PDB file as gemmi writes it, atoms N, CA and C in Angstrom:
CRYST1    1.000    1.000    1.000  90.00  90.00  90.00 P 1                      
ATOM      1  N   UNK A   1       0.774  -1.251  -0.230  1.00  0.00           N  
ATOM      2  CA  UNK A   1       0.100   0.236   0.149  1.00  0.00           C  
ATOM      3  C   UNK A   1       0.823   1.185   0.123  1.00  0.00           C  
ATOM      4  N   UNK A   2       1.712   1.234   0.698  1.00  0.00           N  
ATOM      5  CA  UNK A   2       2.757   2.419   0.935  1.00  0.00           C  
ATOM      6  C   UNK A   2       3.401   2.637  -0.513  1.00  0.00           C  
ATOM      7  N   UNK A   3       3.609   1.858  -1.215  1.00  0.00           N  
ATOM      8  CA  UNK A   3       4.270   2.135  -2.841  1.00  0.00           C  
ATOM      9  C   UNK A   3       3.188   2.753  -3.480  1.00  0.00           C  
ATOM     10  N   UNK A   4       2.197   2.185  -3.423  1.00  0.00           N  
ATOM     11  CA  UNK A   4       1.086   2.605  -4.309  1.00  0.00           C  
ATOM     12  C   UNK A   4       0.799   4.440  -3.984  1.00  0.00           C  
ATOM     13  N   UNK A   5       0.743   4.660  -2.617  1.00  0.00           N  
ATOM     14  CA  UNK A   5       0.843   5.867  -2.204  1.00  0.00           C  
ATOM     15  C   UNK A   5       1.873   6.820  -2.830  1.00  0.00           C  
ATOM     16  N   UNK A   6       3.047   6.164  -2.686  1.00  0.00           N  
ATOM     17  CA  UNK A   6       4.165   7.150  -3.163  1.00  0.00           C  
ATOM     18  C   UNK A   6       3.723   7.254  -4.414  1.00  0.00           C  
ATOM     19  N   UNK A   7       3.639   6.260  -5.311  1.00  0.00           N  
ATOM     20  CA  UNK A   7       3.544   6.332  -6.649  1.00  0.00           C  
ATOM     21  C   UNK A   7       2.487   7.326  -6.860  1.00  0.00           C  
ATOM     22  N   UNK A   8       1.228   7.233  -6.406  1.00  0.00           N  
ATOM     23  CA  UNK A   8       0.243   8.250  -6.670  1.00  0.00           C  
ATOM     24  C   UNK A   8       0.949   9.720  -6.584  1.00  0.00           C  
ATOM     25  N   UNK A   9       1.397   9.913  -5.209  1.00  0.00           N  
ATOM     26  CA  UNK A   9       2.006  11.373  -5.086  1.00  0.00           C  
ATOM     27  C   UNK A   9       3.007  11.558  -5.939  1.00  0.00           C  
ATOM     28  N   UNK A  10       3.889  10.882  -6.236  1.00  0.00           N  
ATOM     29  CA  UNK A  10       4.928  11.109  -7.368  1.00  0.00           C  
ATOM     30  C   UNK A  10       3.897  11.635  -8.827  1.00  0.00           C  
ATOM     31  N   UNK A  11       3.218  10.913  -9.269  1.00  0.00           N  
ATOM     32  CA  UNK A  11       2.322  11.259 -10.014  1.00  0.00           C  
ATOM     33  C   UNK A  11       1.660  12.411  -9.946  1.00  0.00           C  
ATOM     34  N   UNK A  12       1.022  12.768  -8.965  1.00  0.00           N  
ATOM     35  CA  UNK A  12       0.198  14.170  -8.595  1.00  0.00           C  
ATOM     36  C   UNK A  12       1.097  15.304  -8.820  1.00  0.00           C  
ATOM     37  N   UNK A  13       2.504  15.020  -8.350  1.00  0.00           N  
ATOM     38  CA  UNK A  13       3.613  16.238  -8.213  1.00  0.00           C  
ATOM     39  C   UNK A  13       3.808  16.402  -9.579  1.00  0.00           C  
ATOM     40  N   UNK A  14       4.094  15.387 -10.543  1.00  0.00           N  
ATOM     41  CA  UNK A  14       4.442  15.682 -11.715  1.00  0.00           C  
ATOM     42  C   UNK A  14       3.121  16.416 -12.550  1.00  0.00           C  
ATOM     43  N   UNK A  15       1.873  16.081 -12.425  1.00  0.00           N  
ATOM     44  CA  UNK A  15       0.945  16.634 -13.065  1.00  0.00           C  
ATOM     45  C   UNK A  15       0.813  17.907 -12.466  1.00  0.00           C  
ATOM     46  N   UNK A  16       1.246  18.279 -11.071  1.00  0.00           N  
ATOM     47  CA  UNK A  16       0.797  19.765 -10.907  1.00  0.00           C  
ATOM     48  C   UNK A  16       2.032  20.632 -11.281  1.00  0.00           C  
ATOM     49  N   UNK A  17       3.146  20.176 -11.300  1.00  0.00           N  
ATOM     50  CA  UNK A  17       4.223  20.979 -12.092  1.00  0.00           C  
ATOM     51  C   UNK A  17       4.002  21.194 -13.546  1.00  0.00           C  
ATOM     52  N   UNK A  18       3.364  20.242 -14.180  1.00  0.00           N  
ATOM     53  CA  UNK A  18       3.289  20.380 -15.557  1.00  0.00           C  
ATOM     54  C   UNK A  18       2.167  21.561 -15.560  1.00  0.00           C  
ATOM     55  N   UNK A  19       1.109  21.426 -14.833  1.00  0.00           N  
ATOM     56  CA  UNK A  19      -0.004  22.450 -15.131  1.00  0.00           C  
ATOM     57  C   UNK A  19       0.023  23.904 -14.448  1.00  0.00           C  
ATOM     58  N   UNK A  20       1.401  23.992 -13.808  1.00  0.00           N  
ATOM     59  CA  UNK A  20       1.956  25.166 -13.321  1.00  0.00           C  
ATOM     60  C   UNK A  20       1.755  26.673 -14.408  1.00  0.00           C  
ATOM     61  N   UNK A  21       2.124  25.989 -15.727  1.00  0.00           N  
ATOM     62  CA  UNK A  21       2.587  26.739 -16.816  1.00  0.00           C  
ATOM     63  C   UNK A  21       1.396  27.030 -17.765  1.00  0.00           C  
ATOM     64  N   UNK A  22       0.166  26.353 -17.296  1.00  0.00           N  
ATOM     65  CA  UNK A  22      -0.852  26.413 -18.283  1.00  0.00           C  
ATOM     66  C   UNK A  22      -2.292  27.163 -17.793  1.00  0.00           C  
ATOM     67  N   UNK A  23      -2.753  27.376 -18.775  1.00  0.00           N  
ATOM     68  CA  UNK A  23      -4.140  28.047 -18.787  1.00  0.00           C  
ATOM     69  C   UNK A  23      -5.112  27.141 -17.400  1.00  0.00           C  
ATOM     70  N   UNK A  24      -4.765  26.092 -17.353  1.00  0.00           N  
ATOM     71  CA  UNK A  24      -5.618  25.376 -16.516  1.00  0.00           C  
ATOM     72  C   UNK A  24      -5.112  25.101 -15.033  1.00  0.00           C  
ATOM     73  N   UNK A  25      -3.994  26.193 -14.857  1.00  0.00           N  
ATOM     74  CA  UNK A  25      -3.506  26.479 -13.357  1.00  0.00           C  
ATOM     75  C   UNK A  25      -4.650  26.666 -12.583  1.00  0.00           C  
ATOM     76  N   UNK A  26      -5.242  27.660 -12.845  1.00  0.00           N  
ATOM     77  CA  UNK A  26      -6.594  28.047 -11.751  1.00  0.00           C  
ATOM     78  C   UNK A  26      -7.302  27.030 -11.055  1.00  0.00           C  
ATOM     79  N   UNK A  27      -7.928  26.048 -12.030  1.00  0.00           N  
ATOM     80  CA  UNK A  27      -8.641  25.453 -11.353  1.00  0.00           C  
ATOM     81  C   UNK A  27      -7.782  24.136 -10.898  1.00  0.00           C  
ATOM     82  N   UNK A  28      -6.670  23.588 -11.318  1.00  0.00           N  
ATOM     83  CA  UNK A  28      -5.750  22.969 -10.625  1.00  0.00           C  
ATOM     84  C   UNK A  28      -5.169  23.238  -9.296  1.00  0.00           C  
ATOM     85  N   UNK A  29      -5.080  24.494  -9.075  1.00  0.00           N  
ATOM     86  CA  UNK A  29      -4.621  25.139  -7.682  1.00  0.00           C  
ATOM     87  C   UNK A  29      -5.890  25.047  -6.749  1.00  0.00           C  
ATOM     88  N   UNK A  30      -6.980  25.198  -7.173  1.00  0.00           N  
ATOM     89  CA  UNK A  30      -8.038  25.494  -6.464  1.00  0.00           C  
ATOM     90  C   UNK A  30      -8.267  24.034  -6.102  1.00  0.00           C  
ATOM     91  N   UNK A  31      -8.125  23.005  -6.762  1.00  0.00           N  
ATOM     92  CA  UNK A  31      -8.342  21.631  -6.451  1.00  0.00           C  
ATOM     93  C   UNK A  31      -7.245  21.179  -5.283  1.00  0.00           C  
ATOM     94  N   UNK A  32      -6.109  21.576  -5.876  1.00  0.00           N  
ATOM     95  CA  UNK A  32      -5.154  21.130  -4.594  1.00  0.00           C  
ATOM     96  C   UNK A  32      -5.527  21.838  -3.533  1.00  0.00           C  
ATOM     97  N   UNK A  33      -5.960  23.270  -3.305  1.00  0.00           N  
ATOM     98  CA  UNK A  33      -6.173  23.403  -2.078  1.00  0.00           C  
ATOM     99  C   UNK A  33      -7.391  23.272  -1.364  1.00  0.00           C  
ATOM    100  N   UNK A  34      -8.545  22.739  -2.101  1.00  0.00           N  
ATOM    101  CA  UNK A  34      -9.613  22.004  -1.519  1.00  0.00           C  
ATOM    102  C   UNK A  34      -9.046  20.788  -0.872  1.00  0.00           C  
ATOM    103  N   UNK A  35      -8.183  20.207  -1.282  1.00  0.00           N  
ATOM    104  CA  UNK A  35      -7.928  18.893  -0.712  1.00  0.00           C  
ATOM    105  C   UNK A  35      -7.285  19.064   0.388  1.00  0.00           C  
ATOM    106  N   UNK A  36      -6.499  19.940   0.440  1.00  0.00           N  
ATOM    107  CA  UNK A  36      -5.554  20.347   1.796  1.00  0.00           C  
ATOM    108  C   UNK A  36      -6.263  20.930   2.784  1.00  0.00           C  
ATOM    109  N   UNK A  37      -7.483  21.922   2.185  1.00  0.00           N  
ATOM    110  CA  UNK A  37      -8.360  22.326   3.146  1.00  0.00           C  
ATOM    111  C   UNK A  37      -9.093  21.217   4.108  1.00  0.00           C  
ATOM    112  N   UNK A  38      -9.447  20.019   3.373  1.00  0.00           N  
ATOM    113  CA  UNK A  38     -10.009  18.667   3.927  1.00  0.00           C  
ATOM    114  C   UNK A  38      -8.924  18.047   4.974  1.00  0.00           C  
ATOM    115  N   UNK A  39      -7.909  18.170   4.483  1.00  0.00           N  
ATOM    116  CA  UNK A  39      -6.903  17.114   5.149  1.00  0.00           C  
ATOM    117  C   UNK A  39      -6.155  18.060   6.263  1.00  0.00           C  
ATOM    118  N   UNK A  40      -5.639  19.146   5.916  1.00  0.00           N  
ATOM    119  CA  UNK A  40      -4.775  19.893   6.914  1.00  0.00           C  
ATOM    120  C   UNK A  40      -5.068  21.417   6.576  1.00  0.00           C  
ATOM    121  N   UNK A  41      -6.387  21.815   7.093  1.00  0.00           N  
ATOM    122  CA  UNK A  41      -6.908  23.123   7.006  1.00  0.00           C  
ATOM    123  C   UNK A  41      -6.135  24.152   7.457  1.00  0.00           C  
ATOM    124  N   UNK A  42      -4.946  24.059   8.347  1.00  0.00           N  
ATOM    125  CA  UNK A  42      -4.235  24.744   9.158  1.00  0.00           C  
ATOM    126  C   UNK A  42      -3.144  25.447   7.994  1.00  0.00           C  
ATOM    127  N   UNK A  43      -2.773  24.582   7.300  1.00  0.00           N  
ATOM    128  CA  UNK A  43      -1.409  24.735   6.136  1.00  0.00           C  
ATOM    129  C   UNK A  43      -2.092  25.123   5.283  1.00  0.00           C  
ATOM    130  N   UNK A  44      -3.432  25.295   4.752  1.00  0.00           N  
ATOM    131  CA  UNK A  44      -3.962  25.981   3.452  1.00  0.00           C  
ATOM    132  C   UNK A  44      -3.077  27.363   3.077  1.00  0.00           C  
ATOM    133  N   UNK A  45      -2.887  28.490   3.785  1.00  0.00           N  
ATOM    134  CA  UNK A  45      -2.285  29.691   3.030  1.00  0.00           C  
ATOM    135  C   UNK A  45      -0.993  29.513   2.807  1.00  0.00           C  
ATOM    136  N   UNK A  46      -0.372  28.716   3.730  1.00  0.00           N  
ATOM    137  CA  UNK A  46       1.173  28.408   2.989  1.00  0.00           C  
ATOM    138  C   UNK A  46       1.172  27.818   2.139  1.00  0.00           C  
ATOM    139  N   UNK A  47       0.606  26.666   1.987  1.00  0.00           N  
ATOM    140  CA  UNK A  47       0.288  25.673   0.643  1.00  0.00           C  
ATOM    141  C   UNK A  47       0.015  26.784  -0.952  1.00  0.00           C  
ATOM    142  N   UNK A  48      -1.112  27.248  -0.630  1.00  0.00           N  
ATOM    143  CA  UNK A  48      -1.583  28.429  -1.614  1.00  0.00           C  
ATOM    144  C   UNK A  48      -0.111  29.490  -1.872  1.00  0.00           C  
ATOM    145  N   UNK A  49       0.577  30.050  -0.826  1.00  0.00           N  
ATOM    146  CA  UNK A  49       1.616  30.721  -1.347  1.00  0.00           C  
ATOM    147  C   UNK A  49       3.062  30.233  -1.590  1.00  0.00           C  
ATOM    148  N   UNK A  50       2.858  28.698  -1.359  1.00  0.00           N  
ATOM    149  CA  UNK A  50       4.012  27.888  -2.277  1.00  0.00           C  
ATOM    150  C   UNK A  50       3.716  27.869  -3.601  1.00  0.00           C  
ATOM    151  N   UNK A  51       2.393  27.467  -3.692  1.00  0.00           N  
ATOM    152  CA  UNK A  51       2.015  27.153  -5.395  1.00  0.00           C  
ATOM    153  C   UNK A  51       2.418  28.469  -6.033  1.00  0.00           C  
ATOM    154  N   UNK A  52       1.863  29.597  -5.557  1.00  0.00           N  
ATOM    155  CA  UNK A  52       1.571  31.076  -6.109  1.00  0.00           C  
ATOM    156  C   UNK A  52       3.534  31.319  -6.530  1.00  0.00           C  
ATOM    157  N   UNK A  53       4.133  30.779  -5.473  1.00  0.00           N  
ATOM    158  CA  UNK A  53       5.766  31.230  -5.609  1.00  0.00           C  
ATOM    159  C   UNK A  53       6.183  30.315  -6.662  1.00  0.00           C  
ATOM    160  N   UNK A  54       5.837  28.884  -6.684  1.00  0.00           N  
ATOM    161  CA  UNK A  54       6.352  28.195  -7.531  1.00  0.00           C  
ATOM    162  C   UNK A  54       6.058  28.519  -9.249  1.00  0.00           C  
ATOM    163  N   UNK A  55       4.511  28.849  -9.141  1.00  0.00           N  
ATOM    164  CA  UNK A  55       4.303  29.202 -10.839  1.00  0.00           C  
ATOM    165  C   UNK A  55       4.999  30.489 -11.210  1.00  0.00           C  
ATOM    166  N   UNK A  56       4.999  31.594 -10.468  1.00  0.00           N  
ATOM    167  CA  UNK A  56       5.971  32.661 -10.508  1.00  0.00           C  
ATOM    168  C   UNK A  56       7.420  32.419 -11.070  1.00  0.00           C  
ATOM    169  N   UNK A  57       8.034  31.483 -10.103  1.00  0.00           N  
ATOM    170  CA  UNK A  57       9.360  31.073 -10.710  1.00  0.00           C  
ATOM    171  C   UNK A  57       9.359  30.447 -11.863  1.00  0.00           C  
ATOM    172  N   UNK A  58       8.367  29.429 -12.469  1.00  0.00           N  
ATOM    173  CA  UNK A  58       8.352  28.793 -13.578  1.00  0.00           C  
ATOM    174  C   UNK A  58       8.282  29.613 -14.851  1.00  0.00           C  
ATOM    175  N   UNK A  59       7.124  30.606 -14.158  1.00  0.00           N  
ATOM    176  CA  UNK A  59       6.705  31.383 -15.487  1.00  0.00           C  
ATOM    177  C   UNK A  59       8.028  32.390 -15.798  1.00  0.00           C  
ATOM    178  N   UNK A  60       9.047  32.984 -14.661  1.00  0.00           N  
ATOM    179  CA  UNK A  60       9.918  33.882 -14.807  1.00  0.00           C  
ATOM    180  C   UNK A  60      10.695  33.008 -15.577  1.00  0.00           C  
ATOM    181  N   UNK A  61      10.930  32.026 -15.033  1.00  0.00           N  
ATOM    182  CA  UNK A  61      12.178  31.305 -15.922  1.00  0.00           C  
ATOM    183  C   UNK A  61      12.098  31.151 -17.231  1.00  0.00           C  
ATOM    184  N   UNK A  62      10.862  30.721 -17.722  1.00  0.00           N  
ATOM    185  CA  UNK A  62      10.414  30.313 -19.125  1.00  0.00           C  
ATOM    186  C   UNK A  62      10.661  31.401 -19.851  1.00  0.00           C  
ATOM    187  N   UNK A  63      10.318  33.152 -19.273  1.00  0.00           N  
ATOM    188  CA  UNK A  63      10.265  34.346 -20.110  1.00  0.00           C  
ATOM    189  C   UNK A  63      11.923  34.432 -20.192  1.00  0.00           C  
ATOM    190  N   UNK A  64      12.761  33.979 -19.160  1.00  0.00           N  
ATOM    191  CA  UNK A  64      14.175  34.618 -19.339  1.00  0.00           C  
ATOM    192  C   UNK A  64      14.845  33.589 -20.319  1.00  0.00           C  
ATOM    193  N   UNK A  65      14.603  32.498 -20.655  1.00  0.00           N  
ATOM    194  CA  UNK A  65      14.775  31.094 -21.090  1.00  0.00           C  
ATOM    195  C   UNK A  65      15.894  30.378 -20.471  1.00  0.00           C  
ATOM    196  N   UNK A  66      15.777  30.476 -19.141  1.00  0.00           N  
ATOM    197  CA  UNK A  66      16.488  29.818 -17.977  1.00  0.00           C  
ATOM    198  C   UNK A  66      16.061  28.554 -18.017  1.00  0.00           C  
ATOM    199  N   UNK A  67      16.260  27.347 -18.576  1.00  0.00           N  
ATOM    200  CA  UNK A  67      15.775  25.953 -18.701  1.00  0.00           C  
ATOM    201  C   UNK A  67      16.228  25.335 -17.446  1.00  0.00           C  
ATOM    202  N   UNK A  68      17.458  25.722 -16.668  1.00  0.00           N  
ATOM    203  CA  UNK A  68      17.823  25.148 -15.497  1.00  0.00           C  
ATOM    204  C   UNK A  68      17.114  25.415 -14.638  1.00  0.00           C  
ATOM    205  N   UNK A  69      16.649  26.745 -14.492  1.00  0.00           N  
ATOM    206  CA  UNK A  69      15.603  27.137 -13.324  1.00  0.00           C  
ATOM    207  C   UNK A  69      14.332  26.920 -13.453  1.00  0.00           C  
ATOM    208  N   UNK A  70      14.032  26.665 -14.944  1.00  0.00           N  
ATOM    209  CA  UNK A  70      12.709  26.157 -15.418  1.00  0.00           C  
ATOM    210  C   UNK A  70      12.413  24.428 -14.471  1.00  0.00           C  
ATOM    211  N   UNK A  71      13.844  23.893 -14.661  1.00  0.00           N  
ATOM    212  CA  UNK A  71      13.366  22.438 -14.337  1.00  0.00           C  
ATOM    213  C   UNK A  71      13.495  22.357 -12.788  1.00  0.00           C  
ATOM    214  N   UNK A  72      14.177  23.622 -12.328  1.00  0.00           N  
ATOM    215  CA  UNK A  72      14.151  23.322 -10.694  1.00  0.00           C  
ATOM    216  C   UNK A  72      12.875  23.950 -10.161  1.00  0.00           C  
ATOM    217  N   UNK A  73      11.888  24.344 -10.816  1.00  0.00           N  
ATOM    218  CA  UNK A  73      10.757  25.004 -10.231  1.00  0.00           C  
ATOM    219  C   UNK A  73       9.763  24.058 -10.092  1.00  0.00           C  
TER     220      UNK A  73                                                      
END                                                                             
């Protein structure tokens, strides 16, 4: 069971990272925050801030043509 959860978490992380730079980001962000609100409501604001920072960093890296920073985002 633990390996299945780890695989699911990895897949979710990859999907979220992919959506950071798309027009679908708003819906994905809201979905992630809804999940956090259910599981750990006290952390919702911190998670929202981290998601927003990650998106901003990724978009900045893309506009600067910085592929290394883009991969790190």
